[in-house]
N, C-alpha and C positions, 0 to 999 in steps of 0.2 A: 244698621250696624256701623261701627266705627271703621273707617277705611284706614288701615295701618300699613306702613311701608317696611316694617321690620323684616318681613320675609321675602321681599322681592329679590329674585335671583339667588336665594339661599338654597343650598342642597340639604334636603330634609328627608329623613327615613321614617316612614310610618311602619311600625313593627307590630304585626298582628292586625287582623281586620275586625270582623264582627261589625256591629252598627257604629261603635265609636271610632273605629279605624277608618271606615268609609267616610264618616262625617268629617274627621280630621283631614283626610286626604283631599276631599272635595274643597274644603275651606282653604287649605294651604295652596291648592292649585289656583283657586280664585284670587288669592292674595299675591300671586306671582312667584311662588316658590317652584324650584325644580324638585318634584316629588318622586321618590322611589318608594314603592310599597312592597313589603315582604311578608308573606303569609305562609303558614305551615301547610295548609291544605293545597293539594295539586290544582293547577289552573283549570283543568278539565272539569273539576268538581266545585269550582269556585266562581259562581256568577257575579259576585261582588267585585272580585279582582278583574274579571273579564270586562266589566263595565268601566272600571278605572283605566284599563288598558286602552279601551276605545276612545277615551278622552285625551290620550296622549301621555299618560303617566308611565313611568318605568315600573313594571310589575315582575316580581320574582317570587315564584311559588314552589311548594313542594319541600320546604325545609328552611332552616335559618343558617345559611353559610357564613361562617365567621369572617371569611375574607371580604365579605361585602362591606365590612367596617373600614376597609382600607381605601374607600372611595372618597374620603374627605367630607363626610357629612358634618354639618354644623349643628345639627339638632336631631334628636330622636323623639318621636311621639309614640309612646308605648301603649299597647293595649293593657288595660288595668289587670287583666287576668294573668299576664306573664310575670312571674315572680322575679324579684331582683337577684335571686341566686342563679337564675338562668345564665348559661354560659355566654350567650350573646350580650346580655345586659352587663354582666361582669366585665367582659372585654371592653365594651363601650365606656364603662366607668373608668377603667384603667387608662383608656385613651383620652379621658377628659371630655367626652362628648356629653353635653347637657341632655338630660332625659326628662320629659314632662308627659302628662296625660292630657287627653282631649279637653278636659274641663278648664285647664289653664288657657288654652286657645280661645275657648268660649268667653272667658272673662276678659281677655285682652280686646276682643272686638265688640263686647256688649255695651249698648247704650243704657240698658236696664240694670238696676241694682239686683243683687241676689239675696235670697233667704236660703241658707244652706243647712241641711239637716244631716247629722250623722249620729252614730251610736251603735251598740251591739245589737239591740233589739228595738223595735218600735219605729224605725226610720220611715217605713212605707206608710204606716197609718198616720204618723205625725205629718209627713209631707202632704198627704192627701187632705188631711184636716185643715192645714194652713191654706192650701190652695182653695179649698171649698169656702173657707171663711173669707178670704180675700175676694173671691168671685162673688159671694153673697153681698159683700161690702162695696162692690163696684170698683175694685182696685185694679182691674185688668191684669190678673196674674197669668203667667205661662208656666206650665209644669215641665220639668226636664230631668234628665239623669236616669237612674236605674228603673224608674217606673213610667217614664214618658219618652218623648223624643230625645235623642242625644243632644247634649247641651250646645254643641257647636252649630247645630241646625237651628235650634230655638233662638240662639243669640243673633243669628243673621237676620231674623225677622222682628226681633224685639226693639222697641223704642224706649225713650225715657219715660213714657207713660205707663209702661209695663213694669211688673216685678217678676223675676224668674225665681220660682220655688223649685229647689233641686235637692234630690236625695243623693248623698255621696258616701261611697264605701271607703274603707281605709286604703284599699288598693288605689283608688283615684286620688286620695289626698296625699299619698306619698309622692305624687308627680306634679305638685304645684310649686310655683315660685313667687308669683305676685298676687294670686287669687285672694280677694278680700271681700267677703260677704258683708252686706249692711247689717244683717242679722244672722248669727250662727246659732245652731241648736245642737246640744249634745244630750241625747235622750237618756243614756246610761252607758256603763262601761264594765264589761266582763271579759274574761279570757276567751278569745275566739280566733279562728283563722291562724292558729299558731303553726299549722302545716305550711302556710304561705310566709308568715312573718318570721318564724323561727323562735321568737322570744316575745314575752309580754311587753318588754320595754319598747320594742319596735312597733308593735301593734298600738299601744297606747300613744306613742309618739306620733304615729300617723294620724290618729284621731285628733290630737292636739293641733295638728297643722291647720285645722279649720279656723282657728283663731290667731294663728301666728302673725298675720299681717294686719290684724285689726287694731284700731286705736280708740281714742276717747270718743269718737263720733259714731262708733259701731256698738252693737249689742251682742253679748254672749249669754244665751239662755242655757242653763245647765241644771242637771238633776241635783238639787240641794240635799237629797237624802243619802247620797253616796259620798263617802269621804274623798274618793279618787276624783270624781267629777267636780265636786265642790272646790277641791284644791286647784284643779285645772282652771276653773272659772276665776278664782281669786288671783291666780298668777297671770291671767290675761290682761292685756292693756285695754281691752274693751270694757264697756259698762257691764257689770256683773248682774245678771238677772236670774236668780235661782227659782226653782219651783219645788214644791214639797207636798206630799200626801200626809205628812205626820206633824208638821209644825207651821207656825205662822211665818211667812216670808214677806216682810214689809216692802221689799223691793221687787217682788215677783208674784207668782200665782201660788195659791194654796187652797186647802179645803179644811173646814172645821168638822167634817163628817156629815154635814147637812147641806151646806152651800159651797160653791166655788167662788173664790175671790181673786181679784188682781189688784195688788197694792191697796188692800182694805176695801175695794169697791166690790160689792156683791154682784155677781154676774148671773148665776143660774143655780137652781136647786139640783142637787145630785140626782134626785128621784126623777127629774125630767130628762136626764141624759139617757139615750137609748143604746149606746155602744156598751157591750158587756165587758166585765173583767176589771180587776183592780189595776192590772198593768196598763190597761187603756186609759185609766184615770191619769196616769203619768203623762201619756201621750197627749191627752186633752189639755192638761195644765200647760205643757210646753207650747202647744198650738195656740191656746188662748193668749199666752204671753206674746207670741209673735204677732198675732192679729192685733192686739191692743197697741203694740209698739208701731204698728202700721196704720193706726187710727181707724181700725175697723169698728163699726158700731156694735154695741151690745146686742142690738136686735138681730144683726147679721150673724153674730156668733151663736146666739140662741137658736136661730133658724137652723143652723147646721147641726148643732148638738142634739136637737130634738128630732132630727130626721136621718142622720148619718148612722148606718148600721155596720160599717166596716168595708174594707177593701177586698178585692178578690184574692183568694188564697191565704188571707190572714184572718183567721177566726170568722170566716164568711158564713153567714147563716143561709142554708139552702132550702129550708122549709121543713114541714112536718109530714111524716107518713105513718099512719096508724098510731099516732101518739108519740112517735120517736122524732126528736129534733136532730137534724143533721148539720154538722159544721165542718167546713173545709179550711184546715189550717196547714196546707201543704207548704207554706213558706216557713214553717217551723223547722229549720234545718239544723238546729242545735238543741241541746238538752234544756237550756234555760227557757227557750221559746215554748217548748212543750210543757214545761213546768208551769209557766204563766198561763197557758191555755187551760190546763187542767184545773188550776185554782179558780178559774172564772166560773166553774160550774159546781153546784152543790148537789145536783141530782145524780143518780146512778149513771155511770158513763161506760160505754164500750169504746176502748181506745184502739185505733189502727196506727201502727208504728213500725218503723224499720227503714233501711236504706243503706247508703254507702258506709262502709266500715273505715273509720279514720284512726282506729286503734284505741279509742277511749272506751271506758266503761260507762254504765248507766245507773250506778247506785244512787247518784244524786237525785234521780227521779222518784225514789221510794216514798219520801214524805208526801209527794203530790199525787200518789196513786190511791189515796185514802178512799175516794168515791168511785174508783174504777172497779167494775164488777167482772169485766172480761177484757182480754187483750187479743187482738188479731195481728200477727206479725208477718212481715215479708222482707225481702232483700237480704243483703249481706249480714246485717246486724241482728237478724231475727233471733239467733240463739242467745245472744247477749241480753236482748230485751226480754226474752222468755225467762231467762235465769233471774233477772231482776223482778219480774212480775211474780215469779214463784216465791222469791224472798219476801215480797210484800204481802204474801198470803192470798193472792188471787188464784181462784180455783179453775177458772175457765181461761185456758190459753190455747189458741189455735194458730197453727202456721199455714199460710197459703202462698201461692206462687207470686202474686202481684196485687196491686191495689184494686183492680177491677174485680178480682175474685174475693177480695176481703169484704166488700160491701154486702153482698147477700149473706155471707157468713155472720157478719156483725149483726145484721137485722135478725137473723135466726136466733141469736143468743141475747136478744134484747127484749124489753117489755115496754108497753105503753108508759110514757113518762120518762123514759131513758133518753140520754144524749148519746149520739153516735158521732165520734170525733176523729177525723183524720188529723193527726199531729205527729209527724214521723220522727222528730228529734234527730233527723239525719238528712244529709244532702241526698239528692235524687239520682246521682250520676251512675250508680251501679245498674239501674234499670231504665231510667228516663233521662232525656236530654236536659230538662230543666224542671224545677219545682212546679212551674206553670203547667207543663205537660202532665205531670203527676196529678196536680189538682184538677185539671180538666177531665182526666180519666175518672177520677173520683166523682166529679159532678155528673158525668154521663152515666156512670153506674148507678148513682142515686136516682136519676131520672128514669132509668130502666125499671127500678123498683115500683115507680108510680104507675 
């Protein structure tokens, strides 16, 4: 890691813990800062905070007292999950205290270049594909961010021989100042997380931050099929590298319906790619672009694309039971993700859906329900999804208490040759701590059927 002196004897507040907060606090402590940690969870229930306290940091738990901001902090490192309309953050901004997220710290100390991936959907799959392609090409990648170890921990062990492949949310990107990836990827852009951002303009602006510091020596890979992302790419100072599933992109990746190309170079036949779904073709095109820009060989790219079947909780194939194929798409926490999952299958499908009610309707799902023969609902949004299923003409609609109970019910109402798909179209927090927990419960319930 780069040994920097910017934080020596600086008073810094780490606001909110979880993994990124712990990582930031430990790094700042190592860099010689006077670190104060503030977390909402009480100290007695907070082993992470207890560990930081034992290292000699100041720890304040059980709330976010506004008066804490009167202690002369020179910087706040904010947990990405804390929205900017939070009273503590608003007051800090009024006082002129700079606010960053942990990924900015990671960039400042890293000897390794970054490949950063963001977008509304497809981030995790694209990040994993790029990592696997670089690994197959002997490029010594390290994976970080939302699907790996927190960036500040990865950056401490990375050297200039590594490349850090990192998935970034809009929440994280709002808190950067100098972060500049060698390659930035924008998978797509739709309205999402408006309960956090408040407006489309703020959400889209946060995504655009991934390229704001890039210049002519960096690359910006964007979805060329979307007007919004294409415009963002053309407005960037980085080298514009579009990908497309519908047209030839002479400066990026594309398909003619039979083969995948990068800058007119034929890479692989689409029939040889094992990852299902048209939406995954977009993810593959963006990953191939990043791999080619990193001088990964076609042989390494082909090796990955002919073996990679998906990441956990993202259209994850679980196997077949009595002719039914089971897929875990618990990471589908919005309507668009479920829509894309449904269109990946042409066979009769039993859909398991429901979760946290954020106030939106689900009528947008109706066109994608064409092959759905039955819907099993759970969670707060169950009535809304049942209403939409009825509008779509689906006759079999069953409500259950939770995901675990949904699995045997879905099996009962399926036939050999059917797909049984968990793709909730909602966040998990009404019943489960994370979408991972929800997905793991689904996986265990499927295994019980066996």
